[in-house]
N, C-alpha and C positions, 0 to 999 in steps of 0.2 A: 504493500500500500504506500502511496505517496504521502510522506510525512506532512505535507502542507494541508492535507485533508483533515488532519487532527487539530489543526490550529483553531483556537477560539475565534469566532467571527467578530466578536467585539474587540479582540486584540488587533485584528486586521483593520477594522474600521477606525479605531482610535489611533493606530500607528499611521495610517494614511493621512489622517487629519493633522496629527502632530508634526509629521515630516514637512507639511506645508506651512506650519506656523513660522512667522518671521524670526522669532527669538530662537527657536530650535534650529532653523536654517542658518542663522548667523553663527551659532555655537558650532554647528557642524562645519561650516566654512572655516572657522578659526582652527578647529582640530585638524582639518584637512591640510591647511597651510603648515601647521606644525609638523604633521606627519610627512609632508612633502620635503621638509628640510632634513629628513633622515630618521632612523629608528629612535623611538622615545625611551629606550632602555628598559622596556618591560621585562624582557627575558633576562637581562643582566641582573635586574633587581630580584627576580625569582630565584636565579642561581645563587645569589648572595644571601637570601633570607630564608630559603626553603630547600628541600631535597628533591632533585629530579629523580623520578622513579623509573628506572630502566626496566626492560623486559626481564632481565636476570634478577632484579630486586623484587619485582612484583608481577610475576608471570600471570597470575589469576586476574589481577586488575587490568592488565593489558589485554588479555583475552576478552574480558568483559567489554572493554572499550572498543575493541575491533568489532565485536558483534553488534554493539549499539551503533557504531559508525556505519556499518553495512545496512542495518535496519533503517536508519534515518537518512541514509545516502549522504553522509558528510564527505566532502571531497577535499579536505585540507588536512595535512599532517597534524597530529595531536600529541602534545607533551603533557605528562602527568606529573604533578608535584604534591609533596606533603609538607605541611608546616606545623609547628608545635602550637597547640591551643587546647585548652580544656573544654572548649565549646564545640558542639556539633555544627559543622559548617562546611560549605563547599562553594566554589565560585568558578565561573567561566570567564576568563580574561580575554578582552578584545584581541583578535589576531594581530601579530606583528611579524614582519619578514616571512610571511607565508606559513606561519605556524599558529595553531590554536592552543591555548594553555588552560588546563583544568587543575584547580587546586583543591586539596582535601585536608581538613584539619586532622591532626593525629587522633583526637578523641573520636571522630567519626570513623576513621579507618579501624580503630581498635574496637569500637562498640557496635558496628553494623555488620550483619551477616552478608554473605555474598549476594543473595537476591535483593537485599535492601540497598546495597551499594550499587547494584545494577539500576535501580530506580533513580538514585542520585546521579549516576553517570548519564543516564538518558535525559534527566531533567536539565543538567548543565549543558549537554550537547544541544538540547532543544532551544536554549537561549540563542545559540549561534545559528542554528538552522532557520529560526524565525526572524533573524535580523534584529534582535532586541538591542544589540549594541549600536544600531543606527540612530537610536533615540538616547542621547547622552544625558539621562535624567540627573545624574550626579552633578555634572557640569552646570546644567540649567538651574537646578535648585540651590546649588551652593556657589554659584558664580558671583563675580563682583557686581553685576547688574542683576538685581533680584527679579525673579519671574513674577508676573502678575498673579493674583490669587486664583483667577479662573484657569490660567495655564497650569499653576501648581496643582490644582484639584484634578485637572484633566490628566496630568502626568501621573499622579498617584493612582487614579482610576485605571489608567492604561497599565501601570505596573502590576496591579492585581490581576488583570486579565492576562498579562504576560506570564505570570506565575501559573495561571490555569493552563495555558498552552504548554509551558515547560513541564508541568505535572503530567499532562497527557502524553508527551513524548517519553517521559520516564516510565509511565504505566505501560505504554505500547512496547517499550523495550523489555519490560519485566514480565508482562502477561500474567500477572498474579495480583489480585486485589489484596490478598492476605499479606504479601510482601510489602506492597505499597502502604497498607494500613499500619503494618509493624514499623515501617520507617517513620511515618508521621506520629505514631505513638511514642517512639523514642525521642523524636524532636520535641514533642509536647511535654513528656514527663521527665526526660533525662535518664530514665531507668533502663539499664542493660543487664542487670543482675538476674540470675535464675530464681531469685527469691520471688519475683513477680512473673507469673506466666501470662503471656499475651493471649487473649481470646477475642477473635475477630467479631463474633456476634455480640459479645458484651460491649466491645468498644463502639461498634456502630449503633448499638442500642443507646449508649450514653449520648451519642450525637443526636439521635432521634428525640431523646427526652429534652433537648434544649428548646423545643417548641418553636421552631423557626417560623411557623405560620403566625404565631403570636408576636413575633419580633422580640422575644424575651429569652435571653440565654438562661440555661439551667445551671444547676450546681456542679455539673461535670467539668467545667472549665472556667477560668477567670474571665469575667466579662470584658476586661480590657483587651483580651486576646482577639476579640471580634474586629477590632479596628486598627490592628497593626498591618503593615504592608506585606512583610515577608515571613514572620514567624508562623508556626502551626496555627491553623484556625479550623473550627468545626465546619465552616463554610467550605473550606478546601477539601475536607474529607467527603462532605456531601457531594461536591462537584465531581470528585473522582468516582464516587459510587455511581452517580448518574452516567459517567463516561463508560464505566465497565459494563453497564447495562444497556449501552447504546448499540446501534447497528455498526458503529465503527469498530467495535470489539467483538461482537458476536452476531450470528445470523438471527434474525427475528427480534433484535433489540429495538429500543425506542429510536425514533427517527432523529436525524441530525437536527432538524428544526425543533423538535421537542426538547432535545438535549440543550440546545442553545437557549431556548426560552426558559428552561429550568434553571440553568446556570445564571442567567440574567436576573431571574427572580431571587436567587440566593444573594447575588452580589448587590442587588438593589438595597439591601440592608446597610450597605456601606456607602451609599451614594447620597449626596445632599439634595434629594428630590424635594425637600421642603421649600426650596427656593422658588419653585413654580406652583406648588399645590395651593389650592384655595380652601383647604380644610382648616378649621379653627386651630387645630394642633400645630399645623405647619405655619400658620400666620403668627402664632405665639412665638415659634422658634425664629422666624424672620425678624420680628420686632426685637427679640433679645439679641440676635446676631447684629442688627443695626447698631444698637446701643453699645453692645460689648466691643465691637470693632472700634468705635470711636473712643471708648474709654481706654482700651489697650493702647491705641495709637497715642493717646494723650497721657499715658502713664508717667512720662517724664516731665509733664508740665506744658508741653507744646507739641504741635503736630507738624512734622516736616513736610516739605514739598513732595517727597517720595511717598510718604504715608497718605497724603491727600490723593495722589495719583492712584495708589493701591486701593483706597476706599472707592474712588469713582470707577476704577476698572471693575471692581467686584460688584458694585451696586448699579452700574449702568446709568439709568436716568436720574438717580438721586445724587445730585452734585453736592460737594462739600460746601458748607456755608460757615462763615465766621460767626454767624449768629447762633450756631448750635450751642445750647446751654449745657455744658459738661456737668455742672453741679446738679442740675435738675435730672439729667440722665442717670447720674450716680445714685441720686435719691430714689429714682423710680426703678432702678435695676432689680431690687429684691421683689418688687411687685411683678415685674416681667418674668423673673425666674420662677415665682410661685405658679404663674400661669403655664409655663413650660412644664414644670414638674407635675402639675395636676393633670395635664393632657397628654404627656409623652412618656414612653417607657424609658428605662435606663439606657438601652442601646441608642435610642434617638438622642437622648441628652448627651451621651458620649460622642455621638456624631457631631453635635453642635460644638462641643469642646474641641474636637479634632479640627473643625473648620476654623475656629478662632485661633488655634495654634498655627494653622496654615497662614492666617493673616499676620500673626505675630512674627513669623519667620520670613515674611515677604521681603524684608530688607536684608536678608542673609542670615540673620540669627535674632533670637529674642533677647532683648535687654533685661537686666535683673528686675527693673520695675515692671516690665511687661509680664515676666514670669510670675511675679508676685500677684499681679492683677488677674492673670489666668487662673492661679490657684484659688484666689478669692471667688472667682466666677465658678470654678469647679465645685467649691463648697456650696454655693448658692443652688447649684443644679443637682446637688447630692451625688456628685461623681468623685471617686477617690482622687486625691491630689497627685498620687504617684502616676496616675494616667497621663497627667500633663508632662511630668519628667520623661516618661517613656516616649511620648510623641515627639517632644523636642529633641530627644537624643536619638531618635530612630534613624537608622542607616537608610540611604536611598539607593545604594548600589544594588544591582541585580545579583542575587545569590540565592542559595537554597533556603536559608533561614536568617 
């Protein structure tokens, strides 16, 4: 099967849109000019900071790579590297000098079984196959010129669908839902000991009990996990379960159209749909976002030209006015928060905090006063403060976790 058929349709749609974005195009042009000047030293850095795994050192891993490469029709030489880290992680590094680099943490190589590593290998190769490096999300979000909030939200939305596509590539290489689920179980729990015996049915049952249709996470996983871009998520497991039951993986499975609709339904829990909805609950969230954005921008006592531009880019027709009364907005914020809490579930409130964090990072990073204001807002919305810390520290580079 052509690996392109496995790719998430939303990944394709958002990729095409982002590649036409002037900011993304400008960053890609900058990167191309730098690369045109010669190698950027990626391989040299890998050789200096990690261990290149030769066939003699890791014959099983190389055999696995060769099988995944053939299955996904990868046409570039691949080098495998290991680096010391207690975290389960892997990454596909953008090609240089005609080579593709895949890195594995020592913890992941020690703790994952062969079929679990096959899923990881396929996942990382999937990022290359689907051209995910063509959208330099790290450069755009962390660059000197900050991305507009709407672009930042589009990038993070695309990143989640990119993970869906890469997961499918890994699952296609593995051909085992049990192995895929075990991999995600280990990423979620950190447990590799024989003291805990993995049981697929119980694990999937835990996910089902999270009551996705009610948009309310259950006790089986921390609620903050629902809104991180790359760590384990119950949404990710559900999406892979749908994929394994689709016509792409077995005869008589659900249609590709139904698969994509099902995945979009899951991912909608992480999208800021409240910006367009006319429901009372969504309107309450928008009112709070409007006030919260201004108060965060004004956290240091004044609002910069860049912050004004960010505000106007995000809210479109609502232009910034000097007459905005910050004191009145601050006094009114608890009332707005109460309306949000009364009408919206915890995941929706966490979504609102996530979007405010995106706004705070629009200038490149959140200032201490802005972080303090964000935590005050999280408390008003009855969202754990550490969720703010996690969002602000979240990596944006494409990796397994």
